[in-house]
C-alpha positions as MATLAB code, in Angstrom:
seq = 'MRGIYSTESTTEKRRKIAHVDRISNLPDPILILILSLLSTKESVQTSLLAKRFQNLWASVPVLGFDFDDFLPDDHSEYLDEDEENLFEYEENFTKFVDGIFEHREPSNLDSFKLKWKEDESDPTPATAWLETVAKLKPKFFFVHIFTENFNFEVPDSVFVCESLEELELELGFEAISPRSVNLPCLKKVTLDSIEIVDEVMQKLSGLPALEEMVLSYCQLNICDISSGTLKRLVLDGYHNDKTPPDISISTPSLLYLEVRSWTIGRIKFKKLESLVKACIQYHEFDDEDPLFLTGLSNVTYLELMLSEWGQLQMKDVLKEETTKFPTFNNLKTLKIGEWCMTDEFDVLACFLFHASNLEKLTLLHRQSPAGQYKMEISLGLGDNVDIMEINGKKNDKIVNELVKRVDTHLKTRPKTNIISSE';
ca = [
       0.000    0.000    0.000;
       2.801    2.377    0.831;
       4.310    1.870   -2.601;
       0.987    2.518   -4.308;
       0.260    5.579   -2.143;
       3.720    6.939   -2.860;
       3.248    6.506   -6.605;
      -0.122    8.285   -6.577;
       1.286   11.132   -4.528;
       4.143   11.608   -6.973;
       1.777   11.622   -9.936;
      -0.436   14.196   -8.284;
       2.548   16.405   -7.546;
       3.608   16.224  -11.186;
       0.141   17.253  -12.276;
       0.227   20.254  -10.014;
       3.649   21.249  -11.314;
       2.416   20.882  -14.888;
      -0.449   23.288  -14.200;
       1.759   25.994  -12.776;
       1.609   29.094  -15.026;
       5.255   30.090  -14.979;
       4.850   32.684  -17.730;
       2.264   34.683  -15.805;
       4.581   34.727  -12.820;
       7.295   36.501  -14.764;
       7.876   40.170  -13.854;
       6.215   42.835  -15.997;
       9.412   43.996  -17.762;
      10.070   40.450  -19.035;
       6.491   39.954  -20.224;
       6.484   43.333  -21.951;
       9.707   42.394  -23.717;
       8.104   39.153  -24.940;
       5.020   40.997  -26.180;
       7.188   43.510  -28.015;
       8.401   40.658  -30.236;
       4.843   40.080  -31.480;
       2.768   42.202  -33.831;
       0.481   44.655  -32.069;
      -2.548   42.626  -33.124;
      -1.057   39.482  -31.567;
       0.004   41.401  -28.480;
      -3.556   42.618  -27.890;
      -4.912   39.094  -28.388;
      -2.860   37.863  -25.409;
      -5.302   39.766  -23.162;
      -7.645   36.797  -23.649;
      -5.154   34.328  -22.170;
      -5.452   35.338  -18.523;
      -6.326   38.260  -16.279;
      -2.594   38.865  -15.851;
      -2.372   39.876  -19.542;
      -5.512   42.019  -19.843;
      -3.811   45.419  -19.839;
      -0.173   44.465  -20.255;
      -0.179   45.125  -24.016;
      -0.891   48.819  -23.340;
       2.622   49.252  -21.920;
       4.508   47.678  -24.835;
       6.874   50.325  -26.319;
       6.536   48.878  -29.843;
       3.614   49.388  -32.218;
       3.282   47.642  -35.579;
       0.245   47.690  -37.878;
      -0.153   45.871  -41.207;
      -3.340   46.297  -43.230;
      -2.808   42.836  -44.760;
      -3.407   41.288  -41.328;
      -7.035   42.432  -41.575;
      -7.660   40.920  -45.011;
      -8.620   37.307  -45.756;
      -5.858   34.965  -46.859;
      -7.170   34.969  -50.426;
      -7.738   38.742  -50.401;
      -6.103   39.429  -53.785;
      -8.619   37.322  -55.681;
     -11.463   38.138  -53.317;
     -11.139   41.913  -53.576;
     -10.855   41.757  -57.350;
     -14.262   40.075  -57.490;
     -15.987   42.391  -55.015;
     -14.196   45.633  -54.168;
     -17.073   46.762  -51.957;
     -15.785   44.439  -49.251;
     -12.633   46.521  -49.038;
     -14.478   49.250  -47.158;
     -15.342   46.785  -44.385;
     -11.707   45.761  -43.980;
     -10.600   49.393  -43.974;
     -13.132   50.179  -41.257;
     -12.001   47.251  -39.092;
      -8.362   48.217  -39.484;
      -9.027   51.877  -38.691;
     -11.119   51.061  -35.630;
      -8.424   48.734  -34.332;
      -5.617   51.278  -34.676;
      -7.741   54.087  -33.241;
      -8.600   51.848  -30.298;
      -4.958   51.081  -29.625;
      -4.044   54.759  -29.431;
      -7.093   55.470  -27.264;
      -6.341   52.803  -24.637;
      -2.566   52.693  -24.772;
      -0.514   54.092  -21.908;
       0.557   57.691  -22.705;
       4.215   56.780  -22.403;
       7.041   57.260  -24.855;
       7.337   54.893  -27.806;
      10.504   53.151  -28.994;
       9.416   51.879  -32.398;
       6.484   52.385  -34.768;
       5.784   50.547  -38.020;
       2.849   50.995  -40.389;
       2.313   49.025  -43.598;
      -0.647   49.926  -45.784;
      -0.177   48.715  -49.354;
      -3.508   48.038  -51.039;
      -4.051   49.794  -54.368;
      -7.751   50.597  -53.956;
      -7.572   51.499  -50.282;
      -7.736   54.996  -48.749;
      -4.922   55.593  -46.214;
      -6.137   59.042  -45.130;
      -6.630   58.030  -41.451;
      -2.887   57.335  -41.237;
      -2.137   61.064  -41.167;
      -3.625   61.440  -37.685;
      -1.819   58.306  -36.498;
       1.571   59.602  -37.596;
       0.967   62.914  -35.857;
       0.063   61.067  -32.661;
       3.148   58.844  -32.895;
       5.458   61.836  -33.392;
       4.321   63.199  -30.017;
       5.317   59.909  -28.320;
       8.991   60.526  -29.187;
       9.834   57.264  -31.012;
      13.384   56.279  -31.902;
      12.495   54.135  -34.927;
       9.836   55.088  -37.458;
       8.880   52.898  -40.440;
       6.028   53.797  -42.782;
       5.180   51.884  -45.985;
       2.096   53.319  -47.680;
       1.451   52.479  -51.321;
      -2.062   53.000  -52.672;
      -2.644   53.525  -56.372;
      -5.661   55.847  -56.328;
      -4.902   58.017  -53.298;
      -2.136   60.492  -52.599;
      -0.616   60.409  -49.142;
       1.481   63.136  -47.588;
       3.629   62.552  -44.512;
       2.784   65.226  -41.910;
       5.441   67.771  -40.995;
       5.456   66.587  -37.385;
       7.400   63.490  -38.434;
      10.267   65.599  -39.781;
      10.640   67.559  -36.555;
      10.542   64.568  -34.216;
      13.785   65.203  -32.341;
      13.960   61.696  -30.814;
      14.147   59.822  -34.138;
      17.277   57.750  -34.768;
      16.040   55.868  -37.837;
      13.436   56.890  -40.420;
      12.160   54.675  -43.233;
       9.522   55.850  -45.723;
       7.995   54.153  -48.783;
       5.280   56.186  -50.474;
       4.616   54.867  -53.966;
       6.400   57.668  -55.833;
       4.783   60.485  -53.889;
       6.873   63.537  -53.031;
       7.910   64.594  -49.562;
       7.908   68.327  -48.942;
       8.356   69.164  -45.254;
       8.421   72.856  -44.423;
      11.257   72.219  -41.993;
      13.463   69.320  -40.909;
      14.744   69.055  -37.346;
      16.058   65.549  -36.665;
      19.188   66.043  -34.539;
      19.455   62.360  -33.491;
      18.727   60.754  -36.870;
      21.475   58.284  -37.851;
      19.821   56.439  -40.747;
      17.251   57.441  -43.358;
      15.762   55.072  -45.947;
      13.548   56.461  -48.702;
      11.835   54.103  -51.147;
       9.783   55.090  -54.208;
       9.718   58.778  -53.330;
      10.203   61.925  -55.372;
      12.985   64.020  -53.848;
      13.784   67.594  -54.813;
      16.986   69.467  -54.124;
      15.642   71.516  -51.210;
      14.589   68.395  -49.292;
      17.857   66.610  -50.022;
      19.836   69.556  -48.660;
      17.842   69.451  -45.424;
      18.264   65.701  -45.019;
      21.936   65.407  -45.967;
      22.780   68.287  -43.656;
      21.525   66.538  -40.514;
      24.258   66.601  -37.833;
      24.145   62.898  -36.797;
      23.300   61.259  -40.147;
      25.570   58.295  -40.953;
      23.584   56.212  -43.453;
      21.310   57.096  -46.366;
      19.520   54.548  -48.583;
      17.570   55.747  -51.632;
      15.732   52.958  -53.470;
      13.832   53.538  -56.714;
      13.499   57.226  -55.960;
      13.011   60.023  -58.449;
      16.019   62.204  -57.740;
      15.458   65.729  -58.998;
      18.497   66.952  -57.129;
      21.858   68.570  -57.829;
      24.023   67.066  -55.131;
      24.315   64.929  -52.024;
      26.642   66.723  -49.659;
      27.300   65.614  -46.097;
      30.207   65.804  -43.700;
      28.919   62.978  -41.485;
      27.582   60.388  -43.950;
      29.458   57.056  -43.822;
      27.242   54.809  -45.928;
      25.316   55.761  -49.097;
      23.173   53.484  -51.280;
      21.490   54.607  -54.529;
      19.509   51.631  -55.803;
      17.484   51.883  -58.982;
      17.165   55.653  -58.906;
      15.756   57.606  -61.831;
      15.107   61.221  -62.704;
      13.428   63.507  -65.208;
      14.203   63.488  -68.922;
      16.621   66.378  -68.537;
      18.004   65.978  -65.015;
      20.777   68.092  -63.562;
      24.158   66.586  -62.792;
      24.232   64.928  -59.382;
      27.471   65.348  -57.483;
      28.341   63.310  -54.411;
      30.539   65.147  -51.943;
      30.879   63.119  -48.754;
      34.408   63.242  -47.297;
      33.557   60.839  -44.429;
      31.908   58.205  -46.646;
      33.219   54.649  -46.165;
      30.774   52.640  -48.310;
      29.126   53.560  -51.615;
      26.652   51.477  -53.617;
      25.143   52.660  -56.903;
      22.879   50.437  -58.978;
      21.037   52.061  -61.844;
      20.261   52.065  -65.547;
      22.590   54.994  -66.099;
      25.290   56.598  -64.007;
      26.202   59.327  -66.430;
      24.836   62.190  -64.391;
      26.623   61.285  -61.163;
      29.907   63.010  -60.345;
      32.018   61.518  -57.576;
      33.895   64.349  -55.900;
      35.089   64.437  -52.300;
      35.323   60.759  -51.335;
      38.690   60.766  -49.575;
      37.673   58.209  -46.923;
      35.913   55.751  -49.243;
      36.900   52.130  -48.604;
      34.349   50.040  -50.521;
      32.382   50.831  -53.697;
      29.871   48.665  -55.566;
      28.838   50.116  -58.927;
      26.400   48.583  -61.419;
      25.049   50.479  -64.402;
      23.985   50.243  -68.013;
      25.714   53.234  -69.570;
      27.598   56.360  -68.633;
      27.836   59.908  -69.893;
      30.276   60.392  -72.753;
      31.206   63.759  -71.243;
      32.728   62.129  -68.191;
      33.425   58.465  -69.000;
      36.260   57.944  -66.554;
      34.075   58.452  -63.492;
      36.309   55.974  -61.701;
      38.660   58.811  -60.781;
      36.425   59.660  -57.851;
      36.706   56.073  -56.594;
      40.475   55.728  -56.827;
      41.010   55.595  -53.030;
      39.002   52.413  -52.459;
      40.435   49.135  -51.217;
      37.439   47.131  -52.518;
      35.787   47.753  -55.892;
      32.903   45.866  -57.475;
      32.083   47.001  -60.996;
      29.270   45.591  -63.133;
      28.592   46.972  -66.584;
      26.154   46.175  -69.382;
      27.256   45.192  -72.860;
      26.525   48.704  -74.148;
      28.485   50.270  -71.323;
      31.361   47.957  -72.142;
      31.557   49.271  -75.685;
      31.593   52.821  -74.370;
      34.392   52.036  -71.948;
      36.487   50.304  -74.585;
      36.161   53.215  -76.996;
      37.210   55.642  -74.279;
      40.231   53.592  -73.271;
      41.563   53.594  -76.802;
      41.772   57.390  -76.722;
      42.238   58.259  -73.067;
      44.228   55.470  -71.453;
      46.548   58.011  -69.881;
      43.610   59.432  -67.916;
      42.700   56.097  -66.351;
      42.987   56.516  -62.545;
      45.590   54.741  -60.441;
      44.220   52.542  -57.652;
      47.093   52.479  -55.194;
      44.945   51.203  -52.308;
      42.940   48.608  -54.218;
      43.247   45.129  -52.695;
      40.107   43.409  -54.007;
      38.579   43.822  -57.463;
      35.311   42.144  -58.421;
      34.399   42.783  -62.010;
      31.743   41.591  -64.462;
      31.965   39.630  -67.667;
      32.069   42.763  -69.792;
      35.832   42.968  -69.199;
      36.437   39.413  -70.455;
      35.590   39.789  -74.131;
      37.863   40.509  -77.078;
      41.499   40.956  -76.062;
      40.782   41.534  -72.347;
      42.194   45.038  -72.796;
      39.799   46.588  -70.282;
      40.761   44.068  -67.627;
      44.432   44.526  -68.403;
      44.016   48.296  -68.046;
      42.517   47.865  -64.595;
      45.281   45.549  -63.478;
      48.005   47.792  -64.856;
      46.732   50.624  -62.658;
      46.269   48.523  -59.490;
      49.751   47.368  -58.543;
      48.796   46.310  -54.985;
      45.864   44.103  -55.961;
      45.606   40.920  -53.894;
      42.337   39.338  -55.013;
      40.658   39.392  -58.430;
      37.186   37.940  -59.006;
      35.737   37.696  -62.514;
      32.019   37.057  -62.864;
      31.374   35.384  -66.188;
      28.373   33.921  -67.964;
      28.657   32.481  -71.454;
      26.565   34.304  -74.039;
      23.952   32.282  -75.995;
      26.001   32.666  -79.165;
      29.244   31.883  -77.377;
      31.168   34.304  -79.590;
      34.432   35.432  -78.013;
      37.773   36.343  -79.481;
      40.552   34.437  -77.814;
      43.529   36.714  -78.477;
      44.301   37.262  -74.795;
      47.277   39.207  -73.530;
      47.224   39.993  -69.817;
      49.896   41.831  -67.917;
      48.982   40.647  -64.435;
      51.137   41.887  -61.584;
      52.907   39.693  -59.084;
      50.725   40.839  -56.192;
      47.576   38.990  -57.248;
      47.465   36.297  -54.578;
      43.996   34.909  -55.251;
      42.016   34.819  -58.449;
      38.447   33.576  -58.661;
      36.517   32.989  -61.861;
      32.783   32.644  -61.398;
      31.719   30.747  -64.500;
      31.105   27.346  -66.036;
      34.080   25.066  -65.626;
      33.817   23.736  -69.170;
      33.398   27.176  -70.698;
      35.949   27.831  -73.442;
      36.729   31.390  -72.398;
      37.142   30.410  -68.739;
      39.586   27.643  -69.608;
      41.526   29.945  -71.894;
      41.675   32.663  -69.278;
      43.065   30.281  -66.653;
      45.665   29.107  -69.131;
      46.748   32.638  -70.029;
      46.889   33.777  -66.422;
      49.015   30.781  -65.514;
      51.397   31.667  -68.333;
      51.803   35.339  -67.508;
      52.049   35.170  -63.749;
      55.523   34.652  -62.344;
      54.011   33.255  -59.157;
      50.832   31.377  -59.916;
      47.874   32.598  -57.825;
      45.406   30.353  -56.142;
      42.863   30.128  -58.968;
      39.387   29.111  -57.804;
      36.909   28.342  -60.568;
      33.479   28.697  -59.018;
      30.645   27.287  -61.091;
      27.693   29.634  -61.619;
      25.358   26.705  -62.284;
];
């Protein structure tokens, strides 16, 4: 009997332990931290779990709203068939967000994120939300609003929120036109699909603490980007008017530069004395200033991708202006596209001739459908190339020939890694 009684007692104890709610016994700061990892909608739903959680969500210093969370899973097809239902979803979303602001603790906010990207939807209520958030002194502010039939303007209060450290805006090619900009703590700004004029760019690039600027698919109607504090600059897929002004980049503290666009002809690289790494990809450049590389001559890492048309432009320029090709005394790593591997490899040879301290060379190569390449290769590779990588098909004729030629011309054979692109 004692053995049986002992066994039952142990089982009962285990059941009691299993029913202990350890999560609810955690201190408020830990629970609030856990809730901050959820979306605001999920955070509010935890109030149904237990009395302990009923009002805890109101103290979470993170707010995140996504209109898609209030649409059915098959909303794309569903809304196309009956757009009248969209109004109901808009109303539910608006009521939810309004309710959050009404019942939330009036304390400061660390992070706010709003995503409203439905073509037929009307994001007008978001204006009042952004004004409310700006008063809560957030550090991180992310707004993605893209609606096809409605124009949305970010209120001026966002641009004078002195607590902001990071600002990210995506507006579906709408313009931003704040009357004033006062963001003394802002370290990073990301603008996506926005029209930017020169006056706004001057206000943003002149911010005292700004270290990183990312412009993605923006319409840049600007003359220059000038900043004494900027350390990282990304221009990805930018475009401008039919007759845009020249855009000069003057950022003496810049360490990293990335430019990816259809054309780079209107960009002038000026004061980039501190630049360490540059990644450039473009289709064509301006014949008036073909050797734009002069502004990048201080880098230690250079990645250069060029279209077939841009290659022809570069080759024509080199035939006439080889003496103007910049010297890359600091360049250690060069990553370059297949455009330099055609014909006699003269473009590649020109790069290597002007980079005497190069340690690693990576060639990205894809065989053309026609497979037409001239094989008269003459490379004057320096002795300092320690590692050479060729990203291409191992059985490709031009890759095999290149390896053979490099092996012949190098006094000390580099470690040649052929990395298959398949």
